[in-house]
py3Dmol code that shows the C-alpha trace and the ligand (Angstrom):
import py3Dmol

protein = """\
ATOM      1  CA  MET A   1      -3.796  -8.474   9.640  1.00  0.00           C
ATOM      2  CA  ALA A   2      -6.990  -6.588  10.322  1.00  0.00           C
ATOM      3  CA  GLU A   3      -8.614  -8.102  13.364  1.00  0.00           C
ATOM      4  CA  LYS A   4     -11.851  -6.246  12.748  1.00  0.00           C
ATOM      5  CA  ILE A   5     -13.267  -4.751   9.585  1.00  0.00           C
ATOM      6  CA  PHE A   6     -15.555  -1.698   9.485  1.00  0.00           C
ATOM      7  CA  TRP A   7     -17.580  -0.936   6.378  1.00  0.00           C
ATOM      8  CA  ARG A   8     -19.761   1.997   5.403  1.00  0.00           C
ATOM      9  CA  ASN A   9     -21.422   3.219   2.173  1.00  0.00           C
ATOM     10  CA  SER A  10     -20.510   6.819   2.796  1.00  0.00           C
ATOM     11  CA  VAL A  11     -18.169   8.544   5.234  1.00  0.00           C
ATOM     12  CA  ASP A  12     -16.448  11.915   5.417  1.00  0.00           C
ATOM     13  CA  SER A  13     -12.970  10.264   5.434  1.00  0.00           C
ATOM     14  CA  THR A  14     -12.014   6.806   6.507  1.00  0.00           C
ATOM     15  CA  LEU A  15      -9.073   8.454   8.387  1.00  0.00           C
ATOM     16  CA  THR A  16     -11.428  10.683  10.460  1.00  0.00           C
ATOM     17  CA  TRP A  17     -13.693   7.577  11.057  1.00  0.00           C
ATOM     18  CA  ALA A  18     -10.836   5.350  12.184  1.00  0.00           C
ATOM     19  CA  LYS A  19      -9.741   8.152  14.641  1.00  0.00           C
ATOM     20  CA  GLU A  20     -13.307   8.290  16.021  1.00  0.00           C
ATOM     21  CA  GLU A  21     -13.317   4.473  16.570  1.00  0.00           C
ATOM     22  CA  ALA A  22      -9.792   4.251  18.011  1.00  0.00           C
ATOM     23  CA  ASP A  23     -10.815   4.301  21.644  1.00  0.00           C
ATOM     24  CA  PHE A  24     -13.419   1.519  21.031  1.00  0.00           C
ATOM     25  CA  CYS A  25     -10.804  -0.539  19.322  1.00  0.00           C
ATOM     26  CA  LEU A  26      -8.329  -0.006  22.150  1.00  0.00           C
ATOM     27  CA  GLY A  27     -11.087  -1.046  24.662  1.00  0.00           C
ATOM     28  CA  GLU A  28     -11.475  -4.230  22.671  1.00  0.00           C
ATOM     29  CA  ASN A  29      -7.720  -4.806  22.839  1.00  0.00           C
ATOM     30  CA  LEU A  30      -7.500  -4.912  19.080  1.00  0.00           C
ATOM     31  CA  LYS A  31      -4.084  -4.584  17.533  1.00  0.00           C
ATOM     32  CA  SER A  32      -5.469  -3.595  14.098  1.00  0.00           C
ATOM     33  CA  ALA A  33      -8.649  -2.732  12.342  1.00  0.00           C
ATOM     34  CA  LEU A  34      -9.555  -1.896   8.698  1.00  0.00           C
ATOM     35  CA  PHE A  35     -11.953   0.945   7.801  1.00  0.00           C
ATOM     36  CA  LEU A  36     -13.467   0.754   4.311  1.00  0.00           C
ATOM     37  CA  ALA A  37     -15.934   2.999   2.564  1.00  0.00           C
ATOM     38  CA  ASP A  38     -17.554   3.051  -0.807  1.00  0.00           C
ATOM     39  CA  LYS A  39     -17.503   6.834  -1.036  1.00  0.00           C
ATOM     40  CA  GLN A  40     -15.940   9.724   0.953  1.00  0.00           C
ATOM     41  CA  THR A  41     -17.509  13.170   1.211  1.00  0.00           C
ATOM     42  CA  ALA A  42     -14.350  14.764   2.582  1.00  0.00           C
ATOM     43  CA  GLY A  43     -11.461  12.604   1.407  1.00  0.00           C
ATOM     44  CA  LYS A  44      -8.129  13.988   2.700  1.00  0.00           C
ATOM     45  CA  GLY A  45      -4.948  14.067   0.664  1.00  0.00           C
ATOM     46  CA  ARG A  46      -1.351  15.076   1.318  1.00  0.00           C
ATOM     47  CA  LEU A  47      -0.355  18.707   1.983  1.00  0.00           C
ATOM     48  CA  GLY A  48      -4.009  19.636   2.849  1.00  0.00           C
ATOM     49  CA  ARG A  49      -5.333  18.584  -0.597  1.00  0.00           C
ATOM     50  CA  VAL A  50      -8.774  16.986  -1.201  1.00  0.00           C
ATOM     51  CA  TRP A  51      -8.919  13.299  -2.310  1.00  0.00           C
ATOM     52  CA  ASN A  52     -11.423  12.812  -5.081  1.00  0.00           C
ATOM     53  CA  SER A  53     -13.665   9.915  -3.751  1.00  0.00           C
ATOM     54  CA  PRO A  54     -16.641   9.141  -5.928  1.00  0.00           C
ATOM     55  CA  ALA A  55     -18.922   6.160  -5.042  1.00  0.00           C
ATOM     56  CA  GLY A  56     -18.782   2.657  -6.428  1.00  0.00           C
ATOM     57  CA  GLU A  57     -15.486   2.658  -8.184  1.00  0.00           C
ATOM     58  CA  ASN A  58     -12.360   2.837  -6.031  1.00  0.00           C
ATOM     59  CA  VAL A  59     -11.070   1.789  -2.687  1.00  0.00           C
ATOM     60  CA  TYR A  60     -10.859   4.110   0.264  1.00  0.00           C
ATOM     61  CA  MET A  61      -9.389   2.467   3.283  1.00  0.00           C
ATOM     62  CA  THR A  62      -7.618   3.108   6.466  1.00  0.00           C
ATOM     63  CA  LEU A  63      -5.532   0.570   8.328  1.00  0.00           C
ATOM     64  CA  LEU A  64      -5.568   1.423  12.063  1.00  0.00           C
ATOM     65  CA  LEU A  65      -2.612   0.012  14.057  1.00  0.00           C
ATOM     66  CA  LEU A  66      -3.266   0.214  17.704  1.00  0.00           C
ATOM     67  CA  LYS A  67      -0.372   0.577  20.091  1.00  0.00           C
ATOM     68  CA  PRO A  68       2.051  -0.506  17.400  1.00  0.00           C
ATOM     69  CA  PRO A  69       5.544  -1.455  18.687  1.00  0.00           C
ATOM     70  CA  VAL A  70       7.114   1.263  16.742  1.00  0.00           C
ATOM     71  CA  GLU A  71       8.861   4.544  18.032  1.00  0.00           C
ATOM     72  CA  PRO A  72       6.756   7.565  17.025  1.00  0.00           C
ATOM     73  CA  VAL A  73       9.771   9.069  15.093  1.00  0.00           C
ATOM     74  CA  LYS A  74       9.910   5.884  12.857  1.00  0.00           C
ATOM     75  CA  ALA A  75       6.139   5.613  12.231  1.00  0.00           C
ATOM     76  CA  SER A  76       6.109   7.836   9.120  1.00  0.00           C
ATOM     77  CA  SER A  77       8.174   5.059   7.411  1.00  0.00           C
ATOM     78  CA  LEU A  78       5.045   2.991   7.608  1.00  0.00           C
ATOM     79  CA  THR A  79       3.693   5.095   4.712  1.00  0.00           C
ATOM     80  CA  LEU A  80       6.540   3.755   2.585  1.00  0.00           C
ATOM     81  CA  VAL A  81       5.796   0.145   3.695  1.00  0.00           C
ATOM     82  CA  MET A  82       2.240   0.636   2.572  1.00  0.00           C
ATOM     83  CA  GLY A  83       3.253   2.171  -0.735  1.00  0.00           C
ATOM     84  CA  LEU A  84       5.518  -0.763  -1.345  1.00  0.00           C
ATOM     85  CA  SER A  85       2.674  -3.189  -0.475  1.00  0.00           C
ATOM     86  CA  VAL A  86       0.209  -1.543  -2.930  1.00  0.00           C
ATOM     87  CA  ALA A  87       2.724  -1.590  -5.752  1.00  0.00           C
ATOM     88  CA  GLN A  88       3.416  -5.208  -5.105  1.00  0.00           C
ATOM     89  CA  ALA A  89      -0.274  -6.200  -4.947  1.00  0.00           C
ATOM     90  CA  VAL A  90      -1.129  -4.324  -8.092  1.00  0.00           C
ATOM     91  CA  ARG A  91       1.818  -5.844 -10.004  1.00  0.00           C
ATOM     92  CA  ASP A  92       1.108  -9.411  -8.802  1.00  0.00           C
ATOM     93  CA  ILE A  93      -2.714  -9.360  -9.199  1.00  0.00           C
ATOM     94  CA  THR A  94      -3.194  -7.263 -12.314  1.00  0.00           C
ATOM     95  CA  GLY A  95       0.119  -7.583 -14.093  1.00  0.00           C
ATOM     96  CA  ILE A  96       0.291  -3.758 -14.513  1.00  0.00           C
ATOM     97  CA  SER A  97       3.904  -2.675 -13.981  1.00  0.00           C
ATOM     98  CA  ALA A  98       3.127  -0.217 -11.157  1.00  0.00           C
ATOM     99  CA  GLY A  99       6.034   1.617  -9.536  1.00  0.00           C
ATOM    100  CA  ILE A 100       6.590   3.976  -6.556  1.00  0.00           C
ATOM    101  CA  LYS A 101       7.092   7.650  -6.750  1.00  0.00           C
ATOM    102  CA  TRP A 102       8.870   8.690  -3.538  1.00  0.00           C
ATOM    103  CA  PRO A 103       7.710   8.652  -0.856  1.00  0.00           C
ATOM    104  CA  ASN A 104       4.447   6.828  -1.410  1.00  0.00           C
ATOM    105  CA  ASP A 105       2.552   7.549  -4.610  1.00  0.00           C
ATOM    106  CA  VAL A 106       1.897   4.426  -6.619  1.00  0.00           C
ATOM    107  CA  VAL A 107       2.111   5.107 -10.306  1.00  0.00           C
ATOM    108  CA  ALA A 108       1.157   3.286 -13.569  1.00  0.00           C
ATOM    109  CA  ALA A 109       2.047   4.600 -17.028  1.00  0.00           C
ATOM    110  CA  GLY A 110       3.376   7.840 -15.523  1.00  0.00           C
ATOM    111  CA  LYS A 111       0.117   8.670 -13.712  1.00  0.00           C
ATOM    112  CA  LYS A 112      -0.969   8.199 -10.110  1.00  0.00           C
ATOM    113  CA  ILE A 113      -3.129   5.207  -9.117  1.00  0.00           C
ATOM    114  CA  CYS A 114      -2.827   5.481  -5.319  1.00  0.00           C
ATOM    115  CA  GLY A 115      -2.096   7.967  -2.626  1.00  0.00           C
ATOM    116  CA  ILE A 116      -1.358   7.237   1.001  1.00  0.00           C
ATOM    117  CA  LEU A 117      -1.698   9.573   4.033  1.00  0.00           C
ATOM    118  CA  THR A 118      -0.554   8.533   7.518  1.00  0.00           C
ATOM    119  CA  GLU A 119      -1.696  10.061  10.762  1.00  0.00           C
ATOM    120  CA  MET A 120      -0.632   9.262  14.372  1.00  0.00           C
ATOM    121  CA  LYS A 121      -1.647   9.900  17.953  1.00  0.00           C
ATOM    122  CA  ILE A 122       1.130   9.924  20.589  1.00  0.00           C
ATOM    123  CA  ARG A 123       0.528   9.395  24.249  1.00  0.00           C
ATOM    124  CA  GLY A 124       3.532   9.947  26.400  1.00  0.00           C
ATOM    125  CA  GLU A 125       6.490   8.660  24.457  1.00  0.00           C
ATOM    126  CA  LYS A 126       4.462   5.971  22.591  1.00  0.00           C
ATOM    127  CA  ALA A 127       2.273   5.821  19.544  1.00  0.00           C
ATOM    128  CA  GLU A 128      -1.306   5.348  20.743  1.00  0.00           C
ATOM    129  CA  TYR A 129      -2.270   4.456  17.148  1.00  0.00           C
ATOM    130  CA  VAL A 130      -1.140   4.912  13.623  1.00  0.00           C
ATOM    131  CA  SER A 131      -3.643   5.214  10.864  1.00  0.00           C
ATOM    132  CA  ILE A 132      -2.648   4.671   7.342  1.00  0.00           C
ATOM    133  CA  GLY A 133      -5.125   5.971   4.758  1.00  0.00           C
ATOM    134  CA  VAL A 134      -5.017   4.480   1.257  1.00  0.00           C
ATOM    135  CA  GLY A 135      -6.932   5.581  -1.836  1.00  0.00           C
ATOM    136  CA  ILE A 136      -6.583   3.403  -4.900  1.00  0.00           C
ATOM    137  CA  ASN A 137      -8.150   4.333  -8.220  1.00  0.00           C
ATOM    138  CA  MET A 138      -9.548   1.105  -9.386  1.00  0.00           C
ATOM    139  CA  ASN A 139     -12.629   1.252 -11.715  1.00  0.00           C
ATOM    140  CA  GLN A 140     -12.934   5.118 -12.144  1.00  0.00           C
ATOM    141  CA  ARG A 141     -12.743   5.912 -15.855  1.00  0.00           C
ATOM    142  CA  GLU A 142     -13.296   9.724 -15.748  1.00  0.00           C
ATOM    143  CA  PHE A 143     -11.427  12.200 -13.641  1.00  0.00           C
ATOM    144  CA  PRO A 144     -11.966  15.911 -12.963  1.00  0.00           C
ATOM    145  CA  GLU A 145     -10.183  18.104 -15.421  1.00  0.00           C
ATOM    146  CA  GLU A 146      -7.365  19.127 -13.044  1.00  0.00           C
ATOM    147  CA  LEU A 147      -6.484  15.397 -12.524  1.00  0.00           C
ATOM    148  CA  GLN A 148      -6.698  14.162 -16.089  1.00  0.00           C
ATOM    149  CA  ASP A 149      -2.980  14.434 -16.858  1.00  0.00           C
ATOM    150  CA  LYS A 150      -1.874  13.193 -13.384  1.00  0.00           C
ATOM    151  CA  ALA A 151      -4.304  10.360 -12.452  1.00  0.00           C
ATOM    152  CA  THR A 152      -5.248   7.074 -13.871  1.00  0.00           C
ATOM    153  CA  SER A 153      -6.977   3.922 -12.632  1.00  0.00           C
ATOM    154  CA  LEU A 154      -6.297   0.145 -12.737  1.00  0.00           C
ATOM    155  CA  ALA A 155      -9.428  -0.213 -15.169  1.00  0.00           C
ATOM    156  CA  LEU A 156      -8.035   2.475 -17.506  1.00  0.00           C
ATOM    157  CA  GLU A 157      -4.708   0.745 -17.622  1.00  0.00           C
ATOM    158  CA  LEU A 158      -6.036  -2.792 -17.971  1.00  0.00           C
ATOM    159  CA  GLY A 159      -8.984  -2.014 -20.315  1.00  0.00           C
ATOM    160  CA  CYS A 160     -11.379  -3.985 -17.956  1.00  0.00           C
ATOM    161  CA  GLU A 161     -12.778  -3.729 -14.483  1.00  0.00           C
ATOM    162  CA  VAL A 162     -10.941  -5.099 -11.428  1.00  0.00           C
ATOM    163  CA  VAL A 163     -12.423  -6.686  -8.384  1.00  0.00           C
ATOM    164  CA  ARG A 164     -11.884  -4.216  -5.552  1.00  0.00           C
ATOM    165  CA  GLU A 165     -12.060  -6.818  -2.725  1.00  0.00           C
ATOM    166  CA  GLU A 166      -9.336  -8.919  -4.342  1.00  0.00           C
ATOM    167  CA  ILE A 167      -6.869  -6.012  -4.663  1.00  0.00           C
ATOM    168  CA  THR A 168      -7.726  -4.702  -1.115  1.00  0.00           C
ATOM    169  CA  ALA A 169      -7.122  -8.224   0.381  1.00  0.00           C
ATOM    170  CA  GLY A 170      -3.856  -8.439  -1.566  1.00  0.00           C
ATOM    171  CA  VAL A 171      -2.591  -5.019  -0.290  1.00  0.00           C
ATOM    172  CA  VAL A 172      -3.348  -5.978   3.355  1.00  0.00           C
ATOM    173  CA  GLU A 173      -1.758  -9.361   2.978  1.00  0.00           C
ATOM    174  CA  ARG A 174       1.402  -7.918   1.646  1.00  0.00           C
ATOM    175  CA  PHE A 175       1.492  -5.140   4.246  1.00  0.00           C
ATOM    176  CA  GLU A 176       1.355  -7.751   6.917  1.00  0.00           C
ATOM    177  CA  LYS A 177       4.508  -9.461   5.610  1.00  0.00           C
ATOM    178  CA  ASN A 178       6.340  -6.172   5.027  1.00  0.00           C
ATOM    179  CA  TYR A 179       5.303  -4.797   8.417  1.00  0.00           C
ATOM    180  CA  GLU A 180       6.832  -7.824  10.105  1.00  0.00           C
ATOM    181  CA  LEU A 181      10.150  -7.153   8.361  1.00  0.00           C
ATOM    182  CA  PHE A 182       9.858  -3.526   9.281  1.00  0.00           C
ATOM    183  CA  LEU A 183       9.325  -4.380  12.908  1.00  0.00           C
ATOM    184  CA  GLU A 184      12.242  -6.786  13.124  1.00  0.00           C
ATOM    185  CA  LYS A 185      14.850  -3.985  12.414  1.00  0.00           C
ATOM    186  CA  GLN A 186      12.559  -0.998  13.183  1.00  0.00           C
ATOM    187  CA  ASP A 187      13.545   0.444   9.765  1.00  0.00           C
ATOM    188  CA  LEU A 188      13.303  -0.192   6.112  1.00  0.00           C
ATOM    189  CA  GLN A 189      16.631  -2.051   5.797  1.00  0.00           C
ATOM    190  CA  SER A 190      15.168  -5.385   4.902  1.00  0.00           C
ATOM    191  CA  LEU A 191      12.640  -3.750   2.468  1.00  0.00           C
ATOM    192  CA  ARG A 192      15.034  -1.218   0.765  1.00  0.00           C
ATOM    193  CA  GLU A 193      16.164  -3.414  -2.051  1.00  0.00           C
ATOM    194  CA  GLU A 194      12.608  -4.265  -3.156  1.00  0.00           C
ATOM    195  CA  TYR A 195      11.512  -0.631  -2.518  1.00  0.00           C
ATOM    196  CA  GLU A 196      14.333   0.641  -4.733  1.00  0.00           C
ATOM    197  CA  ARG A 197      13.575  -1.938  -7.422  1.00  0.00           C
ATOM    198  CA  LEU A 198      10.124  -0.389  -7.745  1.00  0.00           C
ATOM    199  CA  LEU A 199      11.226   3.128  -7.221  1.00  0.00           C
ATOM    200  CA  LEU A 200      10.579   5.076 -10.465  1.00  0.00           C
ATOM    201  CA  ASN A 201      12.665   8.094  -9.442  1.00  0.00           C
ATOM    202  CA  LYS A 202      15.804   5.958  -9.022  1.00  0.00           C
ATOM    203  CA  ASP A 203      18.731   7.368 -11.004  1.00  0.00           C
ATOM    204  CA  ARG A 204      16.363   9.974 -12.606  1.00  0.00           C
ATOM    205  CA  GLN A 205      16.433  13.766 -12.278  1.00  0.00           C
ATOM    206  CA  VAL A 206      14.048  15.140  -9.626  1.00  0.00           C
ATOM    207  CA  ARG A 207      12.963  18.576  -8.710  1.00  0.00           C
ATOM    208  CA  ILE A 208      12.573  18.976  -5.016  1.00  0.00           C
ATOM    209  CA  LEU A 209       9.969  21.544  -3.945  1.00  0.00           C
ATOM    210  CA  GLU A 210      10.474  22.516  -0.328  1.00  0.00           C
ATOM    211  CA  LYS A 211       8.751  25.393   1.468  1.00  0.00           C
ATOM    212  CA  GLU A 212      10.788  28.119   0.139  1.00  0.00           C
ATOM    213  CA  LYS A 213      13.312  26.591  -2.173  1.00  0.00           C
ATOM    214  CA  GLU A 214      13.508  24.382  -5.217  1.00  0.00           C
ATOM    215  CA  SER A 215      16.430  22.266  -6.080  1.00  0.00           C
ATOM    216  CA  ILE A 216      17.327  19.652  -8.793  1.00  0.00           C
ATOM    217  CA  GLY A 217      19.257  16.471  -8.384  1.00  0.00           C
ATOM    218  CA  ILE A 218      19.357  12.799  -9.157  1.00  0.00           C
ATOM    219  CA  ALA A 219      17.529  10.332  -6.909  1.00  0.00           C
ATOM    220  CA  ARG A 220      19.811   7.532  -5.894  1.00  0.00           C
ATOM    221  CA  GLY A 221      17.552   5.557  -3.491  1.00  0.00           C
ATOM    222  CA  ILE A 222      16.431   5.646   0.042  1.00  0.00           C
ATOM    223  CA  THR A 223      17.924   5.492   3.573  1.00  0.00           C
ATOM    224  CA  PRO A 224      16.784   2.844   6.078  1.00  0.00           C
ATOM    225  CA  ALA A 225      14.727   5.684   7.548  1.00  0.00           C
ATOM    226  CA  GLY A 226      12.971   6.360   4.252  1.00  0.00           C
ATOM    227  CA  GLU A 227      14.585   9.627   3.320  1.00  0.00           C
ATOM    228  CA  LEU A 228      15.293  10.134  -0.382  1.00  0.00           C
ATOM    229  CA  LEU A 229      18.988  10.191  -1.349  1.00  0.00           C
ATOM    230  CA  VAL A 230      19.586  13.027  -3.789  1.00  0.00           C
ATOM    231  CA  GLU A 231      22.840  13.749  -5.497  1.00  0.00           C
ATOM    232  CA  ASP A 232      23.628  17.265  -6.640  1.00  0.00           C
ATOM    233  CA  GLU A 233      25.692  18.429  -9.567  1.00  0.00           C
ATOM    234  CA  ASN A 234      28.795  18.290  -7.496  1.00  0.00           C
ATOM    235  CA  GLY A 235      28.305  14.697  -6.599  1.00  0.00           C
ATOM    236  CA  ALA A 236      27.288  15.455  -2.995  1.00  0.00           C
ATOM    237  CA  VAL A 237      24.360  13.320  -1.658  1.00  0.00           C
ATOM    238  CA  ARG A 238      21.860  14.705   0.730  1.00  0.00           C
ATOM    239  CA  GLN A 239      18.889  13.144   2.474  1.00  0.00           C
ATOM    240  CA  VAL A 240      15.446  14.554   1.742  1.00  0.00           C
ATOM    241  CA  LEU A 241      12.798  14.077   4.391  1.00  0.00           C
ATOM    242  CA  SER A 242       9.133  13.555   3.279  1.00  0.00           C
ATOM    243  CA  GLY A 243       6.617  15.759   4.983  1.00  0.00           C
ATOM    244  CA  GLU A 244       6.263  19.154   3.403  1.00  0.00           C
ATOM    245  CA  VAL A 245       8.091  18.277   0.293  1.00  0.00           C
ATOM    246  CA  SER A 246       6.956  17.533  -3.248  1.00  0.00           C
ATOM    247  CA  VAL A 247       9.096  15.616  -5.708  1.00  0.00           C
ATOM    248  CA  ARG A 248       8.634  15.917  -9.378  1.00  0.00           C
ATOM    249  CA  GLY A 249      10.374  14.718 -12.484  1.00  0.00           C
ATOM    250  CA  LEU A 250      11.938  17.421 -14.569  1.00  0.00           C
ATOM    251  CA  TYR A 251       9.373  17.240 -17.387  1.00  0.00           C
ATOM    252  CA  SER A 252       6.595  15.164 -15.942  1.00  0.00           C
ATOM    253  CA  TYR A 253       4.870  14.023 -12.768  1.00  0.00           C
ATOM    254  CA  VAL A 254       7.503  11.252 -12.047  1.00  0.00           C
TER     255      VAL A 254
END
"""
ligand_1 = """\
16
LIG
C -2.316 11.821 -1.250
O -2.609 12.946 -1.341
O -1.603 11.226 -2.122
C -2.866 10.899 -0.225
C -4.269 10.428 -0.406
C -4.835 9.588 0.640
C -6.343 9.227 0.263
C -6.738 8.194 1.238
S -8.416 7.651 0.794
C -8.617 6.762 2.219
C -8.096 7.693 3.322
N -9.062 8.600 3.828
C -8.734 9.905 3.470
O -9.467 10.837 3.761
N -7.616 9.892 2.818
C -7.020 8.618 2.667
"""
view = py3Dmol.view(width=600, height=400)
view.addModel(protein, "pdb")
view.setStyle({"model": 0}, {"cartoon": {"style": "trace"}})
view.addModel(ligand_1, "xyz")
view.setStyle({"model": 1}, {"stick": {}})
view.zoomTo()
view.show()
């Protein structure tokens, strides 16, 4: 999948780094490149949050897709394709029963093990590039106090260390297959069943936190565009777009 791999011991953020190298990659006619770092000094999370990125323990990577054959409005679905790929790789390689918390958190034992953040540059009507940043907690055993009840790692769940390279390769391999299926129909139709099989929110009550309102409903699955289908108390089903939305379980993180 990745035609070129970039590696550094320390970067501010692999997403920022990938963006800086995008013109070089386009000049080389690359379709994809992978940016990996051992440590991030300014790791970016969703909704403007910071991504805790200590050295030597985890995976911080950005997959840069150059001139992807995807309409810009559909590119945000690639975040869900990546979430699915991470959950599959973790399950297949470690045996941990990881699942997905919509739209793209990967969760084990009720706590987050992976976060994904996608950025895009549009030129004219086309995507010049899409960069998918992925942070996976692998061998980290201690978390800052504010994350202790929300975050875990593969090592904590398994009771032994994992080989970062093996899981990274497994994620990229699965993404490649899932991405092909996505491109065929230009939506998540072919991946929907597998995504919903691993969707932890499915048929559970969720609290939707939008900018100025909060609502409760039951998550029923996703649309081919990746929106969450939420049923309200009257049985009406609405589609919730990712973006500036947080979804929580009623009494817990999922
Ligand atoms: C989230 O908040 O859940 C998204 C976290 C995304 C973190 C990854 S780590 C690699 C890449 N570089 C960044 O700065 N962020 C993403």
